[in-house]
N, C-alpha and C positions, 0 to 999 in steps of 0.2 A: 492212823486214820486222819485224813485232812478234814478241813472245815466243811467241804462240800458234802461228803457223805453224812456227816453229823447233822447238817442242816436238812438233808433229805430225810433222814430218820425222823427228825423233829416235825417237819412238814407232814409227812405221812401219818405220824401218830395223831397229830391235832386234827387232821382231816377225818380219820376214821372214828375218833372219839366224838366229834361233832356229828357225824352221820348217825352213829349209834344212838346218840341222845335225841336225834330227830325221830327215830322210830318211836320213842316214848311220847314225844309231842304229836306224832301222828295219830295217837289214840283219840285226840279231840276232833279229828276230821273223818270219822267213820260215817257220819251222816251227811257230809258235804259231797256234792257231785265230784267224783273222782277226776274225770278228765278235765272238767272246768277248774278244779282246784289246782291240778298240775299246770294248767295253762297260766293260771294267775301266779303260781310259784315261780315258774321259769321265766315268765314274761317280766315280772318285777325284778327278778335277779338279773336279767339281761340289761335292764335299764340302769341298775346299780353298777354293772360292770363296764358300762360304756366309757366312763371317765378314765378308769385305770387302763383301759385297753385302747385308748385313742391314738397313742403315738404310732404312726406308721401303719394304722389299721387298714386303710384303703389300699395302700401298695401291697400289703401282704395278702389281703383277701384276693386281690386281682391276680396275684401270682399263683394261687391254688389251681391245681389241675382238676379235671372232672373226677378222677379217682379220689383225690383228697376231699372234694366236696361230698362224694358218695360216702367216704368214711365218716365224715362229720355228721351227715344225716343218719348214718347207722349208729353212731354213738348215741344221738338223740332218741332214735326210734327203739333201739334194742337195749341200750344200757341205761336209759332214763325212763321214758314213758313205758316202754315194754316191761321193764323190770318192775316198776311199781304196779302196773296192771297184773303181772303174774303173782306178785305178793298178795294182792287183794283177792284174786281169784283162788289162790291156794288156800287162803285162811277161811274161805267159805265152807270147805269140807275137810280141812286139816287144822290141827292145832298149830299155833304160831311157831312152835319149836321145829316143826318139820321143814318149812322153807328156810328157817334160820340155820338149821344144820347143814343143809345142802348148799346154801350160799356160803357157809363157812368153808366148804370144800374148794372154793374158787382159787386159793393159793396153790393147791395141788395141781389143778388143771392148767394154770398159767405157768407154773414151774416146769411143766412138761411141754406145753405148746410153744412157748417163746423160744426155747433153745432149738426145738425141732424146726421151727420156721426159719431160724437163722442157720440151719445146717450143722448144728452141733448137738452134742449129747447133753442131757439135763445135768445141771450141777448137783453133785451129791449133797452139799451142805444146804443149798436152797431147797432141794427136794425133801430132805429130812426135816428142815424147818417147817416146810409146808405141811407135812404129815403131822407134826406136833401141834401146829396151829389149828388144823382141821379137828384134831382129836380134842384139843381144849375147847373149841367151839361147841362140840358135841357134849362135852361134860358140863359146860355152862348152861346149855339149853335143854339137854336131855332129848328124848325122842318121843314125840306125842303120837296120838292117834290120827290116822288118815285113811283115805281110800284111794283108788287108782286115779281119780281126777285130781285130787289134792296133791298126790305125788308128781303127777304130770306137770302141774303148774309150778310146783316147787323146783323141778328140773328146769323149767323155763326160766325161773328166777335165777338159777345158777348160770344159765346161758346169758342172761342179761347182765349179770355182774362180771362175768368173763369178757363179754363184748364191750362193756364200758372200759375195761382195762386195756384190752388188745387193740380195739379199732382206733382208740385215740392216740396210742403210742407214736405212730408215724407223724402225728400232727403237732406234737409238742414242740419240736424244734423250729418248723417254719412259722408257727403262730405265736408260741410263747403262752405261758399259763393265763394271763388276763384275756387276751384276745380269743384263745381257744375256749375258755369258759364262757365268754360272752356269745361266741358263735354257736356252740352246742345248746346253750340256753335258749337262744332266739329260735333255733330250729325245733327244740322240744316244745316250746310254747305254741308254735304254729301247728305242729303235729298233734299236740294234745287238744288244742283248740278245735282243729278240724275234726278230730275224733269225737269230741263232745258234741259238736253241732250235728254231726251225722247221727249219732246214737241217741242223744237226749234233746236236741233242738235248743230252744230257749231256756229249758231248765238246766242246762249244762253249767250255768253261772248264776248265783244268787248272792245276795248280801249276806256275809258271814256273821254269825254271832260273835260275842266278845271273845270267848275261848277259841273259836275257830279262827278269828282274826289273829290272835296271839300265835296260835300254831302255824298258820300260814306265814306269818312274819318271821318266826323262828326258822322255818324250813327255807324261806327265801333268802334271808340275810345271813344266817349263821351256817346252816347246813349246806346251802348252795353256793352263795357268793364266797364266804370265807373257806368253806370246806373244799370247793373246787379249786380255788386258787392254791391252797395249801397242797391238795392232792397232785395237781399237775406240776407244782414246783418240786414236790418230792420225786415224782416220776423223771423230771428233767435231771435231777441230780444222781439218783440211784438206780433208775431204770424200772421198767414195768415188772420184771421178774421179782425183784426184791421188794418193790413198793407194795405189790399185792399181798405180801405176807402180812402187812399191817391191817388188812381188811379183817383179820381175826380179832382185832380190837373192837370191831363193831358190836358183836353180841355181848362182849364184855362191858362196853360202855352202856348198852341198853340195859343189861342186868343191874349195873350199878345205879343208874339214874331211875329205874322203874320204882324203887321204893320211895324215891323223893315225891312222887305224885300218887303214891298209895295204889300202884297197879302191879306190884310184884314184891318179892323178897330176895334178899342176897344172903345165901347161907354158905355152908361148907363146900357144897358142890360147885357153886359159882366161884368161890374163892380158889378152889383147886383147879378148876378149868381156866381161870384167869391166869394163874401162875404157869400152867402149861402153855397157854397162848404166849405169854411173855417169854418163856424159854425158847419156843419155837421161833419167834420173831428174832430173838437175839442170835440164835444159832444160824438161821437161814440168812439173815442180813449181813452176818460177818462182824457184828458188834463185839463179839467175844474173841475174835481172832487177834491174837497178840502179834505185834510186829517189832522185831528188834532192829533198831537203827544204830549204825556205827556212830560212836562219838566224834564229833567234828574236832579236828586237831586245831589246837590253839596256835595262833600265829606267834612265830618266834619273837616278834617285836613286843608282844604283850606278856611274855613269860616273865615271871620273877628272875631276878639275877641269880638267885641261889639255885634255880632249877635249870639254868642254861648249861648246856655242855661246854666243857673248856674249849677255849679258842685254840685252833691249830696254829702253830708257829708259821710265819710266812717263809717261803723258800728263799734261801740266800745263795748268791753266787760267790764262788771263791775269788778272793782278790788276785789280781795279776801279780805274778812273781816280781819282786823288786830286784833289779839288777843295778849294781853300782856303775857309774860311768867308766868308760874305757880308760881314761887317763889316770884313774886311781891306782896306786901302786899295790902290790900284793900285801905289803904290810898294813896299809890303810884298809884294804879290802876286807881284812879280817875283823875290823872294828865296825863295819857298817852292819846294823841289825838286819836280820832276815825278815822277809815279809811276814812269815808265820808268827814272828815275835812282835810285829808291830801292834800298837794298841788299837 
């Protein structure tokens, strides 16, 4: 395994852990206007991302096609604003575990759709890991009560999660993680702000309280700026199919951080589900795959003398036969040494 996949695994892990922790922080924003809060979150995140995304930004944005701009707008509308709206709508009539479990199924959906879109069969290891991840997410959260409306919006949240992963995949290479993050945040801020003005008018934005300001700051700086940069950097290195496996860490992170603010507990079920998620991520990502590499042969110049093979003798040519001069007599000819006896 080279350094690029390892870095991709690390980036995807950090991103999903931060997003999961943001769910806990979002509990302080239940009374804040949602659309306006999302506009503030993504708008401030865009401003923070302008500096790291500045290099070559204008040139790369101008090079985008209409289809690529539509994909970016879809990431913002479906995977960001729409996803958050679906979560809130689902929790009005369903327990939070219901949308959480369905969103945890995103690795399974992506593990099937990405290969099919590329004209190949789903990878067995990735699909098996995705099933383990989804099962672990279910064990962590359980299944709460719901009605038809809550189930519908939970499915919409799953659509939003898959859309966030799939629609952004073709944009990672032409834009890069910093510029892509800034671009989708800008679009999401405009979309959320427009939605808030249409539905709530001036009441869409108000001065937040202290706890609301801290929660908005966490979601903007940590979950969005750092989280998005890490997520797209992970996708860039290991691909959408494997990176989405790490989204199973989101409910695990939420379950671990919830007791820190006294809004939940972490028991044996959460621990067992967390282990199952970890195994699924390891299996599907290929982190457990062993690769045997042949040992490189040491150059002969660097070998110890004792280990060197014996040198082969140089080829020798036979010496020409020595003939005595013609004027030598027969008696003297016998006294001249032969060439074979010459030293």
